PDB file of N, CA, C and O in Angstrom:
ATOM      1  N   MET A   1      25.873   5.883  -0.177  1.00  0.00           N
ATOM      2  CA  MET A   1      24.340   5.792   0.925  1.00  0.00           C
ATOM      3  C   MET A   1      23.762   5.227   1.565  1.00  0.00           C
ATOM      4  O   MET A   1      23.193   4.153   1.367  1.00  0.00           O
ATOM      5  N   SER A   2      23.834   6.157   2.862  1.00  0.00           N
ATOM      6  CA  SER A   2      22.770   5.543   3.897  1.00  0.00           C
ATOM      7  C   SER A   2      21.217   5.911   4.274  1.00  0.00           C
ATOM      8  O   SER A   2      20.376   6.406   3.523  1.00  0.00           O
ATOM      9  N   SER A   3      21.137   5.702   5.026  1.00  0.00           N
ATOM     10  CA  SER A   3      18.963   6.204   5.619  1.00  0.00           C
ATOM     11  C   SER A   3      19.721   7.620   6.545  1.00  0.00           C
ATOM     12  O   SER A   3      19.066   8.653   6.409  1.00  0.00           O
ATOM     13  N   ASP A   4      20.754   7.734   7.272  1.00  0.00           N
ATOM     14  CA  ASP A   4      20.872   8.719   7.645  1.00  0.00           C
ATOM     15  C   ASP A   4      21.269   9.710   7.236  1.00  0.00           C
ATOM     16  O   ASP A   4      21.849  10.484   7.998  1.00  0.00           O
ATOM     17  N   THR A   5      21.004  10.149   5.289  1.00  0.00           N
ATOM     18  CA  THR A   5      21.214  11.457   4.605  1.00  0.00           C
ATOM     19  C   THR A   5      20.211  11.681   4.660  1.00  0.00           C
ATOM     20  O   THR A   5      20.393  12.881   4.863  1.00  0.00           O
ATOM     21  N   GLY A   6      19.006  11.572   4.660  1.00  0.00           N
ATOM     22  CA  GLY A   6      17.383  11.908   4.451  1.00  0.00           C
ATOM     23  C   GLY A   6      17.114  11.969   3.261  1.00  0.00           C
ATOM     24  O   GLY A   6      16.421  12.853   2.759  1.00  0.00           O
ATOM     25  N   ILE A   7      17.681  10.942   2.603  1.00  0.00           N
ATOM     26  CA  ILE A   7      16.772  11.159   1.349  1.00  0.00           C
ATOM     27  C   ILE A   7      16.644   9.630   0.890  1.00  0.00           C
ATOM     28  O   ILE A   7      17.531   8.778   0.932  1.00  0.00           O
ATOM     29  N   PRO A   8      15.262   9.480   0.419  1.00  0.00           N
ATOM     30  CA  PRO A   8      15.243   7.989   0.110  1.00  0.00           C
ATOM     31  C   PRO A   8      15.823   6.656  -0.575  1.00  0.00           C
ATOM     32  O   PRO A   8      16.231   6.614  -1.736  1.00  0.00           O
ATOM     33  N   ARG A   9      15.806   5.959   0.002  1.00  0.00           N
ATOM     34  CA  ARG A   9      16.171   4.499  -0.776  1.00  0.00           C
ATOM     35  C   ARG A   9      16.309   4.498  -2.329  1.00  0.00           C
ATOM     36  O   ARG A   9      17.301   4.324  -3.036  1.00  0.00           O
ATOM     37  N   THR A  10      15.244   4.702  -2.582  1.00  0.00           N
ATOM     38  CA  THR A  10      15.435   4.803  -4.650  1.00  0.00           C
ATOM     39  C   THR A  10      16.247   6.325  -5.386  1.00  0.00           C
ATOM     40  O   THR A  10      16.317   6.590  -6.586  1.00  0.00           O
ATOM     41  N   ALA A  11      16.626   6.901  -4.568  1.00  0.00           N
ATOM     42  CA  ALA A  11      17.356   8.346  -4.596  1.00  0.00           C
ATOM     43  C   ALA A  11      18.875   8.408  -4.585  1.00  0.00           C
ATOM     44  O   ALA A  11      19.356   8.067  -3.504  1.00  0.00           O
ATOM     45  N   VAL A  12      19.671   8.728  -5.439  1.00  0.00           N
ATOM     46  CA  VAL A  12      20.974   9.052  -5.510  1.00  0.00           C
ATOM     47  C   VAL A  12      21.401  10.588  -4.792  1.00  0.00           C
ATOM     48  O   VAL A  12      20.984  11.719  -5.042  1.00  0.00           O
ATOM     49  N   ALA A  13      22.249  10.176  -3.962  1.00  0.00           N
ATOM     50  CA  ALA A  13      22.550  11.296  -3.516  1.00  0.00           C
ATOM     51  C   ALA A  13      23.415  12.169  -4.210  1.00  0.00           C
ATOM     52  O   ALA A  13      24.486  11.597  -4.412  1.00  0.00           O
ATOM     53  N   LEU A  14      23.386  13.822  -4.854  1.00  0.00           N
ATOM     54  CA  LEU A  14      24.487  14.578  -5.359  1.00  0.00           C
ATOM     55  C   LEU A  14      25.400  15.142  -5.036  1.00  0.00           C
ATOM     56  O   LEU A  14      25.618  16.214  -5.601  1.00  0.00           O
ATOM     57  N   ASP A  15      26.141  14.765  -4.202  1.00  0.00           N
ATOM     58  CA  ASP A  15      27.536  15.135  -3.724  1.00  0.00           C
ATOM     59  C   ASP A  15      27.940  14.304  -3.862  1.00  0.00           C
ATOM     60  O   ASP A  15      28.819  14.253  -3.002  1.00  0.00           O
ATOM     61  N   ILE A  16      27.968  13.218  -4.552  1.00  0.00           N
ATOM     62  CA  ILE A  16      29.150  11.615  -4.907  1.00  0.00           C
ATOM     63  C   ILE A  16      29.806  12.658  -6.248  1.00  0.00           C
ATOM     64  O   ILE A  16      29.201  13.299  -7.108  1.00  0.00           O
ATOM     65  N   GLU A  17      31.165  12.508  -6.006  1.00  0.00           N
ATOM     66  CA  GLU A  17      32.011  12.542  -7.394  1.00  0.00           C
ATOM     67  C   GLU A  17      32.691  11.761  -7.587  1.00  0.00           C
ATOM     68  O   GLU A  17      32.926  11.878  -8.790  1.00  0.00           O
ATOM     69  N   ASP A  18      33.505  10.565  -7.044  1.00  0.00           N
ATOM     70  CA  ASP A  18      33.626   9.757  -7.510  1.00  0.00           C
ATOM     71  C   ASP A  18      32.525   8.718  -8.447  1.00  0.00           C
ATOM     72  O   ASP A  18      31.508   8.195  -7.990  1.00  0.00           O
ATOM     73  N   PRO A  19      33.120   8.570 -10.086  1.00  0.00           N
ATOM     74  CA  PRO A  19      32.205   7.918 -10.773  1.00  0.00           C
ATOM     75  C   PRO A  19      31.742   6.161 -10.162  1.00  0.00           C
ATOM     76  O   PRO A  19      30.827   5.337 -10.180  1.00  0.00           O
ATOM     77  N   VAL A  20      32.960   6.364  -9.726  1.00  0.00           N
ATOM     78  CA  VAL A  20      32.667   4.317  -9.333  1.00  0.00           C
ATOM     79  C   VAL A  20      31.936   4.304  -8.381  1.00  0.00           C
ATOM     80  O   VAL A  20      31.517   3.152  -8.262  1.00  0.00           O
ATOM     81  N   GLN A  21      31.282   5.352  -7.133  1.00  0.00           N
ATOM     82  CA  GLN A  21      30.741   5.415  -5.731  1.00  0.00           C
ATOM     83  C   GLN A  21      29.297   6.039  -6.882  1.00  0.00           C
ATOM     84  O   GLN A  21      28.206   5.504  -6.683  1.00  0.00           O
ATOM     85  N   LYS A  22      29.344   6.624  -7.486  1.00  0.00           N
ATOM     86  CA  LYS A  22      27.880   6.996  -7.949  1.00  0.00           C
ATOM     87  C   LYS A  22      26.963   5.699  -8.570  1.00  0.00           C
ATOM     88  O   LYS A  22      25.872   5.291  -8.173  1.00  0.00           O
ATOM     89  N   ALA A  23      28.103   5.027 -10.084  1.00  0.00           N
ATOM     90  CA  ALA A  23      27.473   4.124 -10.451  1.00  0.00           C
ATOM     91  C   ALA A  23      26.798   3.363  -9.442  1.00  0.00           C
ATOM     92  O   ALA A  23      25.593   3.116  -9.488  1.00  0.00           O
ATOM     93  N   ARG A  24      27.908   2.830  -8.137  1.00  0.00           N
ATOM     94  CA  ARG A  24      27.166   2.087  -7.332  1.00  0.00           C
ATOM     95  C   ARG A  24      26.142   2.120  -6.860  1.00  0.00           C
ATOM     96  O   ARG A  24      25.360   1.175  -6.765  1.00  0.00           O
ATOM     97  N   ALA A  25      25.915   3.748  -6.314  1.00  0.00           N
ATOM     98  CA  ALA A  25      24.987   4.156  -5.675  1.00  0.00           C
ATOM     99  C   ALA A  25      23.563   4.330  -6.909  1.00  0.00           C
ATOM    100  O   ALA A  25      22.458   4.235  -6.375  1.00  0.00           O
ATOM    101  N   GLU A  26      23.561   4.475  -7.849  1.00  0.00           N
ATOM    102  CA  GLU A  26      22.821   4.488  -8.673  1.00  0.00           C
ATOM    103  C   GLU A  26      22.246   2.945  -9.222  1.00  0.00           C
ATOM    104  O   GLU A  26      21.179   2.692  -9.780  1.00  0.00           O
ATOM    105  N   LEU A  27      23.147   2.207  -8.917  1.00  0.00           N
ATOM    106  CA  LEU A  27      23.024   0.882  -9.075  1.00  0.00           C
ATOM    107  C   LEU A  27      21.661   0.268  -8.014  1.00  0.00           C
ATOM    108  O   LEU A  27      20.648  -0.189  -8.543  1.00  0.00           O
ATOM    109  N   LYS A  28      21.777   0.321  -6.840  1.00  0.00           N
ATOM    110  CA  LYS A  28      21.902   0.447  -5.331  1.00  0.00           C
ATOM    111  C   LYS A  28      20.236   1.043  -5.403  1.00  0.00           C
ATOM    112  O   LYS A  28      19.261   0.702  -4.733  1.00  0.00           O
ATOM    113  N   ALA A  29      20.358   2.017  -6.451  1.00  0.00           N
ATOM    114  CA  ALA A  29      18.699   2.898  -6.024  1.00  0.00           C
ATOM    115  C   ALA A  29      18.020   2.495  -6.904  1.00  0.00           C
ATOM    116  O   ALA A  29      16.825   2.510  -6.610  1.00  0.00           O
ATOM    117  N   ALA A  30      18.346   1.967  -8.317  1.00  0.00           N
ATOM    118  CA  ALA A  30      17.594   1.231  -9.278  1.00  0.00           C
ATOM    119  C   ALA A  30      17.170  -0.145  -8.456  1.00  0.00           C
ATOM    120  O   ALA A  30      15.982  -0.444  -8.581  1.00  0.00           O
ATOM    121  N   LEU A  31      17.853  -0.890  -7.761  1.00  0.00           N
ATOM    122  CA  LEU A  31      17.426  -2.168  -7.331  1.00  0.00           C
ATOM    123  C   LEU A  31      16.350  -1.630  -6.033  1.00  0.00           C
ATOM    124  O   LEU A  31      15.377  -2.237  -5.585  1.00  0.00           O
ATOM    125  N   ALA A  32      16.810  -0.491  -5.680  1.00  0.00           N
ATOM    126  CA  ALA A  32      15.774  -0.407  -4.416  1.00  0.00           C
ATOM    127  C   ALA A  32      14.237  -0.023  -4.877  1.00  0.00           C
ATOM    128  O   ALA A  32      13.176  -0.302  -4.318  1.00  0.00           O
ATOM    129  N   ALA A  33      14.453   0.620  -5.936  1.00  0.00           N
ATOM    130  CA  ALA A  33      12.912   0.856  -6.820  1.00  0.00           C
ATOM    131  C   ALA A  33      12.648  -0.350  -7.720  1.00  0.00           C
ATOM    132  O   ALA A  33      11.466  -0.315  -8.061  1.00  0.00           O
ATOM    133  N   ILE A  34      13.043  -1.003  -8.042  1.00  0.00           N
ATOM    134  CA  ILE A  34      12.463  -2.415  -8.399  1.00  0.00           C
ATOM    135  C   ILE A  34      11.827  -3.641  -7.398  1.00  0.00           C
ATOM    136  O   ILE A  34      10.770  -4.257  -7.538  1.00  0.00           O
ATOM    137  N   GLU A  35      12.948  -3.776  -6.253  1.00  0.00           N
ATOM    138  CA  GLU A  35      11.829  -3.860  -5.097  1.00  0.00           C
ATOM    139  C   GLU A  35      10.863  -3.575  -4.757  1.00  0.00           C
ATOM    140  O   GLU A  35      10.049  -4.457  -4.483  1.00  0.00           O
ATOM    141  N   GLU A  36      10.529  -2.205  -4.625  1.00  0.00           N
ATOM    142  CA  GLU A  36       9.707  -1.496  -3.876  1.00  0.00           C
ATOM    143  C   GLU A  36       8.666  -1.502  -4.892  1.00  0.00           C
ATOM    144  O   GLU A  36       7.559  -1.708  -4.395  1.00  0.00           O
ATOM    145  N   LYS A  37       8.661  -1.336  -6.208  1.00  0.00           N
ATOM    146  CA  LYS A  37       7.799  -1.572  -7.474  1.00  0.00           C
ATOM    147  C   LYS A  37       7.145  -3.255  -7.806  1.00  0.00           C
ATOM    148  O   LYS A  37       6.211  -3.638  -8.511  1.00  0.00           O
ATOM    149  N   ALA A  38       7.888  -3.802  -7.149  1.00  0.00           N
ATOM    150  CA  ALA A  38       7.997  -5.685  -7.488  1.00  0.00           C
ATOM    151  C   ALA A  38       7.084  -6.216  -6.325  1.00  0.00           C
ATOM    152  O   ALA A  38       6.343  -7.124  -6.700  1.00  0.00           O
ATOM    153  N   ASN A  39       6.957  -5.855  -4.962  1.00  0.00           N
ATOM    154  CA  ASN A  39       6.734  -6.615  -3.522  1.00  0.00           C
ATOM    155  C   ASN A  39       5.687  -6.163  -3.205  1.00  0.00           C
ATOM    156  O   ASN A  39       5.405  -5.541  -2.181  1.00  0.00           O
ATOM    157  N   VAL A  40       4.650  -6.626  -4.600  1.00  0.00           N
ATOM    158  CA  VAL A  40       3.137  -6.453  -4.117  1.00  0.00           C
ATOM    159  C   VAL A  40       2.531  -6.799  -3.028  1.00  0.00           C
ATOM    160  O   VAL A  40       1.451  -6.267  -2.771  1.00  0.00           O
ATOM    161  N   PRO A  41       3.071  -7.733  -2.178  1.00  0.00           N
ATOM    162  CA  PRO A  41       2.471  -7.788  -0.599  1.00  0.00           C
ATOM    163  C   PRO A  41       2.818  -6.939  -0.025  1.00  0.00           C
ATOM    164  O   PRO A  41       2.032  -6.620   0.868  1.00  0.00           O
ATOM    165  N   LYS A  42       3.984  -6.158  -0.124  1.00  0.00           N
ATOM    166  CA  LYS A  42       4.385  -4.995   0.883  1.00  0.00           C
ATOM    167  C   LYS A  42       3.149  -3.960   0.461  1.00  0.00           C
ATOM    168  O   LYS A  42       2.161  -3.448   0.987  1.00  0.00           O
ATOM    169  N   ARG A  43       3.857  -3.981  -0.861  1.00  0.00           N
ATOM    170  CA  ARG A  43       2.575  -2.734  -1.319  1.00  0.00           C
ATOM    171  C   ARG A  43       1.066  -2.778  -0.784  1.00  0.00           C
ATOM    172  O   ARG A  43       0.774  -1.830  -0.056  1.00  0.00           O
ATOM    173  N   VAL A  44      -0.165  -3.926  -1.075  1.00  0.00           N
ATOM    174  CA  VAL A  44      -0.960  -3.978  -0.606  1.00  0.00           C
ATOM    175  C   VAL A  44      -0.782  -3.771   1.071  1.00  0.00           C
ATOM    176  O   VAL A  44      -1.165  -2.682   1.499  1.00  0.00           O
ATOM    177  N   ALA A  45      -0.364  -4.499   1.806  1.00  0.00           N
ATOM    178  CA  ALA A  45      -0.021  -4.091   3.199  1.00  0.00           C
ATOM    179  C   ALA A  45      -0.053  -2.573   3.535  1.00  0.00           C
ATOM    180  O   ALA A  45      -0.721  -2.179   4.491  1.00  0.00           O
ATOM    181  N   ARG A  46       0.548  -1.855   2.884  1.00  0.00           N
ATOM    182  CA  ARG A  46       1.050  -0.130   3.083  1.00  0.00           C
ATOM    183  C   ARG A  46      -0.462   0.469   2.678  1.00  0.00           C
ATOM    184  O   ARG A  46      -1.115   1.332   3.264  1.00  0.00           O
ATOM    185  N   ALA A  47      -0.764  -0.235   1.560  1.00  0.00           N
ATOM    186  CA  ALA A  47      -2.449   0.229   1.028  1.00  0.00           C
ATOM    187  C   ALA A  47      -3.837   0.230   2.281  1.00  0.00           C
ATOM    188  O   ALA A  47      -4.603   1.134   2.618  1.00  0.00           O
ATOM    189  N   THR A  48      -3.712  -1.230   2.742  1.00  0.00           N
ATOM    190  CA  THR A  48      -4.608  -1.545   3.551  1.00  0.00           C
ATOM    191  C   THR A  48      -4.453  -1.281   4.683  1.00  0.00           C
ATOM    192  O   THR A  48      -5.437  -1.518   5.383  1.00  0.00           O
ATOM    193  N   GLU A  49      -3.279  -0.720   5.365  1.00  0.00           N
ATOM    194  CA  GLU A  49      -2.952  -0.058   6.438  1.00  0.00           C
ATOM    195  C   GLU A  49      -3.692   1.340   6.402  1.00  0.00           C
ATOM    196  O   GLU A  49      -4.456   1.771   7.265  1.00  0.00           O
ATOM    197  N   ARG A  50      -3.263   2.035   5.080  1.00  0.00           N
ATOM    198  CA  ARG A  50      -4.288   3.583   4.830  1.00  0.00           C
ATOM    199  C   ARG A  50      -5.619   3.688   4.982  1.00  0.00           C
ATOM    200  O   ARG A  50      -6.375   4.429   5.612  1.00  0.00           O
ATOM    201  N   ARG A  51      -5.776   2.353   3.926  1.00  0.00           N
ATOM    202  CA  ARG A  51      -7.444   2.314   4.068  1.00  0.00           C
ATOM    203  C   ARG A  51      -8.022   2.279   5.924  1.00  0.00           C
ATOM    204  O   ARG A  51      -8.945   2.829   6.526  1.00  0.00           O
ATOM    205  N   MET A  52      -7.274   1.639   6.193  1.00  0.00           N
ATOM    206  CA  MET A  52      -7.358   0.799   7.799  1.00  0.00           C
ATOM    207  C   MET A  52      -8.043   2.531   8.411  1.00  0.00           C
ATOM    208  O   MET A  52      -9.153   3.006   8.652  1.00  0.00           O
ATOM    209  N   ALA A  53      -6.586   3.004   8.446  1.00  0.00           N
ATOM    210  CA  ALA A  53      -6.643   4.726   9.266  1.00  0.00           C
ATOM    211  C   ALA A  53      -7.513   5.619   8.686  1.00  0.00           C
ATOM    212  O   ALA A  53      -7.853   6.671   9.226  1.00  0.00           O
ATOM    213  N   THR A  54      -7.957   5.174   7.408  1.00  0.00           N
ATOM    214  CA  THR A  54      -8.934   6.461   6.935  1.00  0.00           C
ATOM    215  C   THR A  54     -10.348   5.380   7.736  1.00  0.00           C
ATOM    216  O   THR A  54     -10.962   5.881   8.678  1.00  0.00           O
ATOM    217  N   ALA A  55     -10.540   4.655   7.489  1.00  0.00           N
ATOM    218  CA  ALA A  55     -11.834   3.632   8.196  1.00  0.00           C
ATOM    219  C   ALA A  55     -11.780   4.086   9.746  1.00  0.00           C
ATOM    220  O   ALA A  55     -12.813   4.449  10.309  1.00  0.00           O
ATOM    221  N   ARG A  56     -10.987   4.064  10.172  1.00  0.00           N
ATOM    222  CA  ARG A  56     -11.036   4.499  11.920  1.00  0.00           C
ATOM    223  C   ARG A  56     -11.331   5.832  12.436  1.00  0.00           C
ATOM    224  O   ARG A  56     -11.833   6.190  13.501  1.00  0.00           O
ATOM    225  N   ALA A  57     -10.763   6.682  11.109  1.00  0.00           N
ATOM    226  CA  ALA A  57     -10.769   7.973  11.777  1.00  0.00           C
ATOM    227  C   ALA A  57     -12.331   8.292  11.152  1.00  0.00           C
ATOM    228  O   ALA A  57     -13.172   8.919  11.795  1.00  0.00           O
ATOM    229  N   PHE A  58     -12.489   7.917  10.213  1.00  0.00           N
ATOM    230  CA  PHE A  58     -14.147   8.194   9.926  1.00  0.00           C
ATOM    231  C   PHE A  58     -15.090   7.501  11.107  1.00  0.00           C
ATOM    232  O   PHE A  58     -16.074   7.918  11.717  1.00  0.00           O
ATOM    233  N   ALA A  59     -14.413   6.367  11.152  1.00  0.00           N
ATOM    234  CA  ALA A  59     -15.535   6.021  12.583  1.00  0.00           C
ATOM    235  C   ALA A  59     -15.432   6.548  13.479  1.00  0.00           C
ATOM    236  O   ALA A  59     -16.488   6.609  14.108  1.00  0.00           O
ATOM    237  N   LYS A  60     -14.371   7.161  14.056  1.00  0.00           N
ATOM    238  CA  LYS A  60     -14.075   8.404  15.166  1.00  0.00           C
ATOM    239  C   LYS A  60     -14.969   9.014  15.006  1.00  0.00           C
ATOM    240  O   LYS A  60     -15.956   8.890  15.731  1.00  0.00           O
ATOM    241  N   LYS A  61     -14.902  10.020  13.831  1.00  0.00           N
ATOM    242  CA  LYS A  61     -15.844  10.911  13.750  1.00  0.00           C
ATOM    243  C   LYS A  61     -17.306  11.035  13.265  1.00  0.00           C
ATOM    244  O   LYS A  61     -17.769  12.175  13.315  1.00  0.00           O
ATOM    245  N   GLN A  62     -18.003  10.184  12.866  1.00  0.00           N
ATOM    246  CA  GLN A  62     -19.022   9.589  12.464  1.00  0.00           C
ATOM    247  C   GLN A  62     -19.388   7.757  12.451  1.00  0.00           C
ATOM    248  O   GLN A  62     -19.344   6.952  11.520  1.00  0.00           O
ATOM    249  N   PRO A  63     -19.772   7.569  14.014  1.00  0.00           N
ATOM    250  CA  PRO A  63     -19.803   6.119  14.108  1.00  0.00           C
ATOM    251  C   PRO A  63     -21.129   5.792  13.370  1.00  0.00           C
ATOM    252  O   PRO A  63     -21.147   4.936  12.485  1.00  0.00           O
ATOM    253  N   VAL A  64     -22.284   6.508  13.757  1.00  0.00           N
ATOM    254  CA  VAL A  64     -23.494   6.122  13.277  1.00  0.00           C
ATOM    255  C   VAL A  64     -23.264   5.573  11.419  1.00  0.00           C
ATOM    256  O   VAL A  64     -23.457   4.469  10.911  1.00  0.00           O
ATOM    257  N   MET A  65     -22.842   6.724  10.871  1.00  0.00           N
ATOM    258  CA  MET A  65     -22.462   6.644   9.358  1.00  0.00           C
ATOM    259  C   MET A  65     -21.500   5.095   9.344  1.00  0.00           C
ATOM    260  O   MET A  65     -21.908   4.141   8.682  1.00  0.00           O
ATOM    261  N   ALA A  66     -20.209   5.015  10.152  1.00  0.00           N
ATOM    262  CA  ALA A  66     -19.787   3.983   9.950  1.00  0.00           C
ATOM    263  C   ALA A  66     -20.262   3.002  10.245  1.00  0.00           C
ATOM    264  O   ALA A  66     -19.643   2.021   9.831  1.00  0.00           O
ATOM    265  N   ALA A  67     -21.475   2.723  11.026  1.00  0.00           N
ATOM    266  CA  ALA A  67     -22.201   1.513  11.331  1.00  0.00           C
ATOM    267  C   ALA A  67     -23.175   1.409   9.967  1.00  0.00           C
ATOM    268  O   ALA A  67     -23.191   0.331   9.374  1.00  0.00           O
ATOM    269  N   VAL A  68     -23.735   2.179   9.623  1.00  0.00           N
ATOM    270  CA  VAL A  68     -24.478   1.680   8.496  1.00  0.00           C
ATOM    271  C   VAL A  68     -23.623   1.354   7.177  1.00  0.00           C
ATOM    272  O   VAL A  68     -24.045   0.472   6.429  1.00  0.00           O
ATOM    273  N   ALA A  69     -22.607   1.935   6.910  1.00  0.00           N
ATOM    274  CA  ALA A  69     -21.405   1.756   5.876  1.00  0.00           C
ATOM    275  C   ALA A  69     -21.235   0.000   5.699  1.00  0.00           C
ATOM    276  O   ALA A  69     -21.328  -0.757   4.733  1.00  0.00           O
ATOM    277  N   ALA A  70     -20.885  -0.229   7.430  1.00  0.00           N
ATOM    278  CA  ALA A  70     -20.667  -1.673   7.971  1.00  0.00           C
ATOM    279  C   ALA A  70     -21.664  -2.650   7.096  1.00  0.00           C
ATOM    280  O   ALA A  70     -21.422  -3.660   6.434  1.00  0.00           O
ATOM    281  N   VAL A  71     -23.034  -1.848   7.397  1.00  0.00           N
ATOM    282  CA  VAL A  71     -24.054  -2.949   7.075  1.00  0.00           C
ATOM    283  C   VAL A  71     -24.429  -2.994   5.934  1.00  0.00           C
ATOM    284  O   VAL A  71     -24.871  -4.021   5.420  1.00  0.00           O
ATOM    285  N   GLY A  72     -24.335  -2.075   5.446  1.00  0.00           N
ATOM    286  CA  GLY A  72     -24.068  -2.193   3.709  1.00  0.00           C
ATOM    287  C   GLY A  72     -23.425  -2.883   3.018  1.00  0.00           C
ATOM    288  O   GLY A  72     -23.893  -3.590   2.125  1.00  0.00           O
ATOM    289  N   VAL A  73     -22.264  -2.794   3.313  1.00  0.00           N
ATOM    290  CA  VAL A  73     -21.382  -4.058   2.809  1.00  0.00           C
ATOM    291  C   VAL A  73     -21.685  -4.798   3.360  1.00  0.00           C
ATOM    292  O   VAL A  73     -22.625  -5.248   2.705  1.00  0.00           O
ATOM    293  N   ALA A  74     -21.564  -5.552   4.483  1.00  0.00           N
ATOM    294  CA  ALA A  74     -22.136  -6.557   4.805  1.00  0.00           C
ATOM    295  C   ALA A  74     -23.457  -7.475   4.115  1.00  0.00           C
ATOM    296  O   ALA A  74     -23.647  -8.680   4.277  1.00  0.00           O
ATOM    297  N   ALA A  75     -24.304  -6.506   3.293  1.00  0.00           N
ATOM    298  CA  ALA A  75     -25.274  -7.034   3.045  1.00  0.00           C
ATOM    299  C   ALA A  75     -25.008  -6.827   1.673  1.00  0.00           C
ATOM    300  O   ALA A  75     -26.017  -7.031   0.997  1.00  0.00           O
ATOM    301  N   ALA A  76     -23.850  -6.439   0.905  1.00  0.00           N
ATOM    302  CA  ALA A  76     -23.813  -6.073  -0.658  1.00  0.00           C
ATOM    303  C   ALA A  76     -22.951  -8.007  -0.475  1.00  0.00           C
ATOM    304  O   ALA A  76     -23.161  -9.020  -1.143  1.00  0.00           O
ATOM    305  N   VAL A  77     -22.240  -7.822   0.426  1.00  0.00           N
ATOM    306  CA  VAL A  77     -21.585  -9.371   0.549  1.00  0.00           C
ATOM    307  C   VAL A  77     -21.730 -10.661   0.427  1.00  0.00           C
ATOM    308  O   VAL A  77     -21.106 -11.537  -0.172  1.00  0.00           O
ATOM    309  N   GLY A  78     -22.830 -10.630   1.219  1.00  0.00           N
ATOM    310  CA  GLY A  78     -24.011 -11.694   1.219  1.00  0.00           C
ATOM    311  C   GLY A  78     -25.109 -11.582   0.083  1.00  0.00           C
ATOM    312  O   GLY A  78     -25.967 -12.402  -0.246  1.00  0.00           O
ATOM    313  N   VAL A  79     -24.943 -10.840  -0.214  1.00  0.00           N
ATOM    314  CA  VAL A  79     -26.046 -10.588  -1.759  1.00  0.00           C
ATOM    315  C   VAL A  79     -25.340 -11.227  -2.819  1.00  0.00           C
ATOM    316  O   VAL A  79     -26.019 -11.848  -3.637  1.00  0.00           O
ATOM    317  N   ALA A  80     -24.094 -11.192  -2.958  1.00  0.00           N
ATOM    318  CA  ALA A  80     -22.910 -11.352  -3.957  1.00  0.00           C
ATOM    319  C   ALA A  80     -22.537 -12.769  -3.767  1.00  0.00           C
ATOM    320  O   ALA A  80     -22.068 -13.409  -4.708  1.00  0.00           O
ATOM    321  N   VAL A  81     -22.698 -13.234  -2.733  1.00  0.00           N
ATOM    322  CA  VAL A  81     -22.584 -14.499  -2.288  1.00  0.00           C
ATOM    323  C   VAL A  81     -23.946 -15.246  -2.579  1.00  0.00           C
ATOM    324  O   VAL A  81     -24.171 -16.083  -3.453  1.00  0.00           O
ATOM    325  N   TRP A  82     -24.442 -14.945  -2.021  1.00  0.00           N
ATOM    326  CA  TRP A  82     -25.712 -16.024  -2.236  1.00  0.00           C
ATOM    327  C   TRP A  82     -26.170 -16.123  -3.943  1.00  0.00           C
ATOM    328  O   TRP A  82     -26.707 -17.057  -4.539  1.00  0.00           O
ATOM    329  N   GLY A  83     -25.748 -14.837  -4.424  1.00  0.00           N
ATOM    330  CA  GLY A  83     -25.987 -14.559  -5.862  1.00  0.00           C
ATOM    331  C   GLY A  83     -25.283 -15.675  -6.798  1.00  0.00           C
ATOM    332  O   GLY A  83     -25.719 -16.368  -7.717  1.00  0.00           O
ATOM    333  N   LEU A  84     -23.858 -15.548  -6.110  1.00  0.00           N
ATOM    334  CA  LEU A  84     -23.022 -16.858  -6.890  1.00  0.00           C
ATOM    335  C   LEU A  84     -23.047 -18.213  -6.604  1.00  0.00           C
ATOM    336  O   LEU A  84     -22.599 -19.067  -7.370  1.00  0.00           O
ATOM    337  N   VAL A  85     -23.728 -18.518  -5.164  1.00  0.00           N
ATOM    338  CA  VAL A  85     -23.943 -20.060  -4.946  1.00  0.00           C
ATOM    339  C   VAL A  85     -25.349 -20.248  -5.767  1.00  0.00           C
ATOM    340  O   VAL A  85     -25.465 -21.333  -6.339  1.00  0.00           O
ATOM    341  N   LYS A  86     -26.537 -19.223  -5.904  1.00  0.00           N
ATOM    342  CA  LYS A  86     -27.176 -19.777  -6.578  1.00  0.00           C
ATOM    343  C   LYS A  86     -27.058 -19.881  -8.393  1.00  0.00           C
ATOM    344  O   LYS A  86     -27.649 -20.656  -9.145  1.00  0.00           O
ATOM    345  N   LEU A  87     -26.250 -18.993  -8.661  1.00  0.00           N
ATOM    346  CA  LEU A  87     -25.610 -18.916 -10.379  1.00  0.00           C
ATOM    347  C   LEU A  87     -25.260 -20.482 -10.334  1.00  0.00           C
ATOM    348  O   LEU A  87     -25.895 -21.239 -11.068  1.00  0.00           O
ATOM    349  N   TYR A  88     -24.376 -20.924  -9.583  1.00  0.00           N
ATOM    350  CA  TYR A  88     -23.457 -22.232  -9.340  1.00  0.00           C
ATOM    351  C   TYR A  88     -24.297 -23.467  -9.051  1.00  0.00           C
ATOM    352  O   TYR A  88     -23.749 -24.517  -9.388  1.00  0.00           O
ATOM    353  N   THR A  89     -25.505 -23.582  -8.501  1.00  0.00           N
ATOM    354  CA  THR A  89     -26.548 -24.785  -8.185  1.00  0.00           C
ATOM    355  C   THR A  89     -27.431 -24.552  -9.363  1.00  0.00           C
ATOM    356  O   THR A  89     -28.530 -25.098  -9.266  1.00  0.00           O
ATOM    357  N   ARG A  90     -27.205 -23.841 -10.500  1.00  0.00           N
ATOM    358  CA  ARG A  90     -28.733 -24.121 -11.328  1.00  0.00           C
ATOM    359  C   ARG A  90     -28.170 -25.065 -12.103  1.00  0.00           C
ATOM    360  O   ARG A  90     -28.845 -25.653 -12.948  1.00  0.00           O
TER     361      ARG A  90
END
């Protein structure tokens, strides 16, 4: 099972006839699936990249709305930090 077959790392090729090779391929696919599922930093990085691409596309299409959204997010973060500090200093 190599990357040149066009199937994902977490899949097993259907054309494997030898039971030993098939078991090895299934084990390799299962371990790859576990790695994909358990690698939280990698998943977070992928999600962040997707969100950033979406935000860039939105900013390119509607720059005024993107600026308004950025100001709104900054204001919300500021209010949240101010509220937390106020609660902490009571």
